[in-house]
C-alpha positions as a Markdown table, in Angstrom:
| # | Residue | x | y | z |
|---|---|---|---|---|
| 1 | Unk | -14.0 | 16.7 | -21.4 |
| 2 | Unk | -16.2 | 15.2 | -18.8 |
| 3 | Unk | -20.0 | 15.0 | -18.9 |
| 4 | Unk | -22.8 | 14.8 | -16.6 |
| 5 | Unk | -24.9 | 12.7 | -16.8 |
| 6 | Unk | -28.5 | 13.6 | -17.5 |
| 7 | Unk | -30.8 | 14.0 | -14.1 |
| 8 | Unk | -34.1 | 11.7 | -16.3 |
| 9 | Unk | -33.1 | 8.1 | -16.9 |
| 10 | Unk | -33.1 | 8.8 | -20.2 |
| 11 | Unk | -29.9 | 8.9 | -21.9 |
| 12 | Unk | -28.2 | 9.0 | -25.4 |
| 13 | Unk | -26.8 | 6.2 | -27.0 |
| 14 | Unk | -24.0 | 4.7 | -26.3 |
| 15 | Unk | -21.2 | 6.0 | -28.8 |
| 16 | Unk | -19.6 | 3.3 | -30.7 |
| 17 | Unk | -15.9 | 2.6 | -30.6 |
| 18 | Unk | -13.6 | 4.2 | -32.7 |
| 19 | Unk | -9.8 | 3.7 | -33.3 |
| 20 | Unk | -9.1 | 5.8 | -30.3 |
| 21 | Unk | -11.9 | 4.6 | -28.5 |
| 22 | Unk | -15.0 | 7.1 | -27.2 |
| 23 | Unk | -16.3 | 6.7 | -24.0 |
| 24 | Unk | -18.0 | 9.5 | -21.3 |
| 25 | Unk | -16.2 | 9.9 | -17.8 |
| 26 | Unk | -18.4 | 11.0 | -15.3 |
| 27 | Unk | -17.1 | 12.6 | -11.7 |
| 28 | Unk | -18.7 | 11.1 | -8.7 |
| 29 | Unk | -19.5 | 14.3 | -7.1 |
| 30 | Unk | -21.5 | 15.9 | -10.1 |
| 31 | Unk | -23.5 | 12.7 | -9.4 |
| 32 | Unk | -27.0 | 13.4 | -8.3 |
| 33 | Unk | -28.1 | 11.4 | -5.1 |
| 34 | Unk | -26.0 | 8.2 | -4.0 |
| 35 | Unk | -24.0 | 6.1 | -5.5 |
| 36 | Unk | -26.1 | 3.2 | -5.4 |
| 37 | Unk | -29.1 | 5.0 | -6.8 |
| 38 | Unk | -27.0 | 6.6 | -9.5 |
| 39 | Unk | -25.9 | 3.1 | -10.3 |
| 40 | Unk | -28.6 | 1.5 | -10.2 |
| 41 | Unk | -30.7 | 3.7 | -12.2 |
| 42 | Unk | -28.2 | 3.6 | -14.9 |
| 43 | Unk | -28.1 | 0.1 | -15.2 |
| 44 | Unk | -31.7 | 0.2 | -15.7 |
| 45 | Unk | -31.2 | 2.5 | -18.1 |
| 46 | Unk | -28.5 | 1.2 | -20.1 |
| 47 | Unk | -30.0 | -2.4 | -19.9 |
| 48 | Unk | -33.3 | -1.3 | -21.7 |
| 49 | Unk | -31.3 | 0.4 | -24.1 |
| 50 | Unk | -28.9 | -2.5 | -25.4 |
| 51 | Unk | -29.9 | -5.4 | -23.2 |
| 52 | Unk | -27.0 | -6.7 | -21.2 |
| 53 | Unk | -24.9 | -4.7 | -19.4 |
| 54 | Unk | -21.2 | -5.0 | -18.6 |
| 55 | Unk | -20.5 | -3.3 | -15.0 |
| 56 | Unk | -17.1 | -3.4 | -14.2 |
| 57 | Unk | -14.8 | -1.4 | -11.8 |
| 58 | Unk | -11.6 | -0.6 | -10.8 |
| 59 | Unk | -8.6 | 1.5 | -8.8 |
| 60 | Unk | -6.5 | 4.9 | -9.7 |
| 61 | Unk | -3.5 | 3.6 | -7.7 |
| 62 | Unk | -1.6 | 6.8 | -6.6 |
| 63 | Unk | 1.5 | 7.8 | -4.2 |
| 64 | Unk | 3.3 | 10.4 | -4.0 |
| 65 | Unk | 6.5 | 11.2 | -5.8 |
| 66 | Unk | 9.6 | 12.9 | -3.7 |
| 67 | Unk | 8.5 | 16.4 | -4.4 |
| 68 | Unk | 5.1 | 15.9 | -3.1 |
| 69 | Unk | 3.5 | 15.5 | -7.1 |
| 70 | Unk | 1.0 | 12.5 | -7.2 |
| 71 | Unk | 2.0 | 9.1 | -9.3 |
| 72 | Unk | -0.1 | 6.6 | -10.7 |
| 73 | Unk | -0.2 | 3.2 | -12.1 |
| 74 | Unk | -0.8 | 2.6 | -15.5 |
| 75 | Unk | -0.8 | -1.1 | -16.8 |
| 76 | Unk | -0.4 | -2.4 | -20.2 |
| 77 | Unk | -2.4 | -5.4 | -21.2 |
| 78 | Unk | -0.5 | -7.5 | -23.8 |
| 79 | Unk | -4.1 | -9.0 | -25.3 |
| 80 | Unk | -5.6 | -5.7 | -26.2 |
| 81 | Unk | -2.2 | -4.0 | -26.3 |
| 82 | Unk | -2.7 | -1.0 | -24.6 |
| 83 | Unk | -2.5 | 1.2 | -21.6 |
| 84 | Unk | -5.2 | 1.8 | -18.8 |
| 85 | Unk | -6.1 | 1.3 | -15.3 |
| 86 | Unk | -6.2 | -1.9 | -13.8 |
| 87 | Unk | -10.0 | -2.8 | -13.6 |
| 88 | Unk | -12.8 | -5.9 | -14.4 |
| 89 | Unk | -15.8 | -7.1 | -14.5 |
| 90 | Unk | -18.0 | -7.8 | -11.0 |
| 91 | Unk | -18.7 | -11.6 | -10.2 |
| 92 | Unk | -22.2 | -12.6 | -9.0 |
| 93 | Unk | -23.2 | -10.9 | -5.8 |
| 94 | Unk | -19.9 | -8.7 | -5.8 |
| 95 | Unk | -20.1 | -4.9 | -4.8 |
| 96 | Unk | -18.6 | -2.5 | -7.2 |
| 97 | Unk | -15.9 | -1.4 | -4.4 |
| 98 | Unk | -14.9 | -5.4 | -3.2 |
| 99 | Unk | -14.7 | -5.8 | -7.6 |
| 100 | Unk | -11.9 | -3.0 | -7.5 |
| 101 | Unk | -10.3 | -4.4 | -4.9 |
| 102 | Unk | -10.4 | -8.2 | -6.2 |
| 103 | Unk | -8.9 | -6.6 | -9.9 |
| 104 | Unk | -6.9 | -4.2 | -8.6 |
| 105 | Unk | -5.3 | -7.0 | -6.7 |
| 106 | Unk | -5.8 | -9.4 | -9.4 |
| 107 | Unk | -3.9 | -7.6 | -12.2 |
| 108 | Unk | -0.6 | -5.7 | -10.2 |
| 109 | Unk | -0.5 | -8.1 | -7.1 |
| 110 | Unk | -1.2 | -4.5 | -5.3 |
| 111 | Unk | -3.3 | -4.9 | -1.6 |
| 112 | Unk | -4.7 | -1.7 | -1.7 |
| 113 | Unk | -7.1 | 0.8 | 0.2 |
| 114 | Unk | -10.3 | 1.8 | -1.2 |
| 115 | Unk | -10.0 | 5.8 | -1.3 |
| 116 | Unk | -12.6 | 8.1 | -2.7 |
| 117 | Unk | -15.0 | 7.7 | -5.4 |
| 118 | Unk | -13.7 | 8.9 | -8.6 |
| 119 | Unk | -16.3 | 8.5 | -11.5 |
| 120 | Unk | -17.0 | 6.0 | -13.9 |
| 121 | Unk | -16.9 | 5.7 | -18.1 |
| 122 | Unk | -19.3 | 4.3 | -20.3 |
| 123 | Unk | -18.7 | 2.4 | -23.7 |
| 124 | Unk | -19.0 | 0.2 | -25.8 |
| 125 | Unk | -16.8 | -3.3 | -24.7 |
| 126 | Unk | -15.4 | -5.3 | -28.2 |
| 127 | Unk | -18.5 | -7.3 | -27.9 |
| 128 | Unk | -20.7 | -4.2 | -28.8 |
| 129 | Unk | -22.2 | -4.7 | -25.4 |
| 130 | Unk | -22.7 | -1.5 | -23.2 |
| 131 | Unk | -19.9 | -1.0 | -20.6 |
| 132 | Unk | -20.2 | 1.0 | -16.8 |
| 133 | Unk | -16.7 | 0.9 | -14.9 |
| 134 | Unk | -16.8 | 2.7 | -11.8 |
| 135 | Unk | -13.2 | 3.8 | -10.2 |
| 136 | Unk | -12.2 | 4.7 | -6.6 |
| 137 | Unk | -8.6 | 6.1 | -5.7 |
| 138 | Unk | -6.6 | 3.7 | -4.0 |
| 139 | Unk | -2.9 | 3.4 | -2.1 |
| 140 | Unk | -1.1 | 0.7 | -1.6 |
| 141 | Unk | -0.8 | -1.0 | 1.6 |
| 142 | Unk | 1.7 | -3.7 | 0.5 |
| 143 | Unk | 2.3 | -6.5 | -2.0 |
| 144 | Unk | 4.7 | -5.8 | -5.5 |
| 145 | Unk | 3.8 | -6.0 | -9.1 |
| 146 | Unk | 4.5 | -9.3 | -10.9 |
| 147 | Unk | 3.4 | -10.2 | -14.6 |
| 148 | Unk | 0.5 | -11.9 | -15.1 |
| 149 | Unk | -2.3 | -13.3 | -17.6 |
| 150 | Unk | -3.6 | -10.1 | -18.0 |
| 151 | Unk | -1.0 | -7.4 | -17.4 |
| 152 | Unk | 2.6 | -7.4 | -18.4 |
| 153 | Unk | 4.3 | -3.8 | -17.1 |
| 154 | Unk | 3.0 | -1.5 | -14.4 |
| 155 | Unk | 4.2 | 2.0 | -14.6 |
| 156 | Unk | 4.1 | 4.7 | -11.8 |
| 157 | Unk | 4.1 | 7.9 | -13.7 |
| 158 | Unk | 3.1 | 11.4 | -13.2 |
| 159 | Unk | -0.5 | 12.9 | -14.2 |
| 160 | Unk | 1.4 | 14.8 | -17.9 |
| 161 | Unk | 2.9 | 11.5 | -18.6 |
| 162 | Unk | -0.2 | 9.1 | -17.7 |
| 163 | Unk | -2.2 | 11.3 | -20.5 |
| 164 | Unk | 0.4 | 10.4 | -22.9 |
| 165 | Unk | 0.3 | 7.1 | -21.8 |
| 166 | Unk | -3.1 | 6.2 | -21.4 |
| 167 | Unk | -4.7 | 4.6 | -24.5 |
| 168 | Unk | -8.0 | 5.8 | -24.2 |
| 169 | Unk | -9.7 | 8.8 | -23.9 |
| 170 | Unk | -12.5 | 8.2 | -20.8 |
| 171 | Unk | -9.5 | 7.3 | -18.9 |
| 172 | Unk | -7.4 | 10.5 | -19.7 |
| 173 | Unk | -10.4 | 12.1 | -18.3 |
| 174 | Unk | -10.3 | 10.6 | -15.5 |
| 175 | Unk | -7.0 | 12.0 | -14.7 |
| 176 | Unk | -8.5 | 15.5 | -14.9 |
| 177 | Unk | -10.8 | 14.3 | -12.0 |
| 178 | Unk | -7.8 | 13.0 | -10.2 |
| 179 | Unk | -6.1 | 15.9 | -10.8 |
| 180 | Unk | -8.8 | 18.3 | -9.9 |
| 181 | Unk | -9.1 | 16.5 | -6.4 |
| 182 | Unk | -5.4 | 17.0 | -5.3 |
| 183 | Unk | -5.9 | 20.6 | -5.9 |
| 184 | Unk | -9.3 | 21.0 | -3.9 |
| 185 | Unk | -8.0 | 18.5 | -0.9 |
| 186 | Unk | -5.1 | 16.4 | -1.0 |
| 187 | Unk | -3.8 | 14.0 | -0.1 |
| 188 | Unk | -5.8 | 12.1 | -2.5 |
| 189 | Unk | -6.8 | 8.8 | -0.1 |
């Protein structure tokens, strides 16, 4: 289920992750105001609630299959034994957009073009800190996948297969947004 953020800066506490993860996905078009306004309000609220907030960004890399349907790149992280979308933490002074492009490149070896902002997820990380990850749709401009320290496999799968492969519900919720965007305004990027 895709949830919408409250209009006021007060929010309910984030749920603790369980074996299959609990998190929230918020589509971009459900957010009031600019992305920067929402991100700043969300950051301030979460920092007040739990101290250290982890801000991160990533990409949902999309390409078209031979039949025209979208396929997404899903990565396997051996240290976490999970399937997810490429993402990572912001470096000091870095924008969310720059972080998303950098992390996708580092984890996949692919140089991508930033497309439409698709939404964000919220959850608690392995150190029990609140974490917010912003996602953009991306398409590949150059590069090929190479195994690295963080990612040992990348698979291009259709949306239905991605839903089965992804480990976390929060990532599966992003697929709903990707499918909806594709229905309304193809191409995705």
